[in-house]
N, C-alpha and C positions, 0 to 999 in steps of 0.2 A: 846332478843338479842338487841344491842344497837343502837341506832338512827344514821342515818347517812343522810349526807348533800347531796342533788341531786346536787347541782353546783358543787360539790367538784368531785362528780363521773363523771359530764360533762367533768370538767376538766380533770380528769386522764385518759378518756377515749381519749381526745383530746392528751395528752402526748403521749400515747402509739400509737396513729393513726400517731402522728409525727415522732415517732422512727421506727415504721414498714415500713412507705410508702418509704422512698430512700433506704432501704434496701430489698424492695419486699417480705417481711415475712409474710408468711399465717400461722395466729396464730392456726388455728385450728391442724396442724399437733402436735404442743406441748402438745395436750391434749389426742392424741391417744391412747398413753401408758396407761391413767388412766381410759380409759373406753372400757374394751375389748368386750362390749357386743353393744357398740355403740348405746346407749340409750340417749346420749345426755347430760348426768348428770354428775358430778362426786363430791368428797367430798371437803371441805372447806381447807383442809390441800393439797390435790391434785391440787386443782386450784391454792394455792399459791406456789406450787412448780413449776407448768407450767408458771405460771407470771416469777419465779426466772428461771427457764432453758429458756426463751424467749430472756435473756442477757440484759434488760433495767435497767441500775443502777438508784438508787434515790427511788425506791419506798419502803415506809415505811410499817410496819406491819399493822399499822393503816389504809393506804390506800388500800392495800391488801384486810384486812377485810370489807373495805367501799364497794369495788367493789365485794367481795363475797356475802354481804348482800343484795345488789342491784341487783344482779342476782338469787338470792335464790328463789326457786319455795317451794310453800306451797300449801297441797291438799290430796286429797285421793290418787291419782294415784302416788304421790312420797313415794319412799322408802329411809326413812334415810338410811345410812348418806351422800347418793348420792341426794344433794338436790342444788347444784349449777349448773344452767342451762349455761353451757360453750358454747353451740350452740348459744345463743341469744349474749352472750359475743363477740365472734367469729364473727357474722355478724355485730355487731356494730364496732367493730375494721376495718374489711374488707370492710365497707362502705366507707372508702376512696378511694379504688381503682375504686369504681362505680364513686363516685362523683368528684374524680379528687384530685388534690394536697391539702393538708389541707393548713392552712394561711401561705403565704409565710414567714411573719415575723416569725413564728415560727419554721421554718426548720432549722434544725442544720445545714445540710450540703446538698451538691447537691449527686444525686445517684452514681458520679464517686468518690466522695470523700472519701467515707464510709471507705475505708481502711486506709484513715490518719487520723482517728480521733485523735490518741495521739499527732499528729505532732504538735509543739510549735516552730514557727518560731526563729531564734535567731536575737539577734540585729544586725545593719550593723557592729558595731566595731568587734563582736565575728567573724561575717563571712569573713571579709577581714583577720583576724588574722588566722582563717583557709584556707583560699584560700593561704596566704602568706607561712605557714607552710607546706601545700601540694604542692606547687609549688617548694619549697625550698627541701623536699624530693624528687621529681620526678627529679630535676636536679642533686642531690646527686647520686640518683640511676643510672641515665643514665652515669655519669662522672665515677662510679666506676664499673659500668657493673653488677648491680645487677638485677636478674630476679626474680620477685615474683610469676611467673607464674609456676615455677618449685615446688615451697614451698607448694603450695596450690593443685598441680596436683592431688594427692592421693584422695583428700576430696573433690574434684570438681565432682566425679560421683554421681548419683542419688542413695539414699538407697535403692530403690526397682527397678530393671529393669523391665520396663514396655514395651510390644510390640507396644503400641502406641506414645510412643516418637520417635522422629525422630532422635536423639541422644541419647547415655548413658550419654552424659555430662549435666552437671546443666547449662551450658551456662555462666561459669565464676562466679558462684556464691558460696558463703559457708554462712554458719548460723554464727552468732556471736560468739557461743561456738567455733566453729571450727576457726575462725579469731584469737581469744584469745590463744586457744591453740599452734597456731603457732606462 
């Protein structure tokens, strides 16, 4: 097997901790499908699949191989091909929840802003143009008596009726595709 750099593995673990901490991700749940007997080990390929399912962007195949090599067990009690000890990997990642927040300068976002990861703010000029167009549209609709609510009324219902919902309506929200269709 290829040699791996211990500092690179430490850096990878830190990067994964920074990704998991604000999202409150428990990594062990991603390995449950790959270990039906719950003996704590999986194959290298399944280890890579679980990391891919985790949703962290930017991990190269070489970095995944380094992590798998680092957590690979050797010995008589290890039955190939299940040689990667994912339990130790999960303990290393979940240590961030015990010790507290990872380095603040490494944190990509706060817990409340994880849903807005793809949001890119516009320039001030673009925002002013948008607000001008929106104001103009609102004044034209008001002057001509155009009601948008009736246009979207039939798509405003929830796709699945649920007894837990207070109202069968989506609260004035439509998907992007529904908006474009109208």
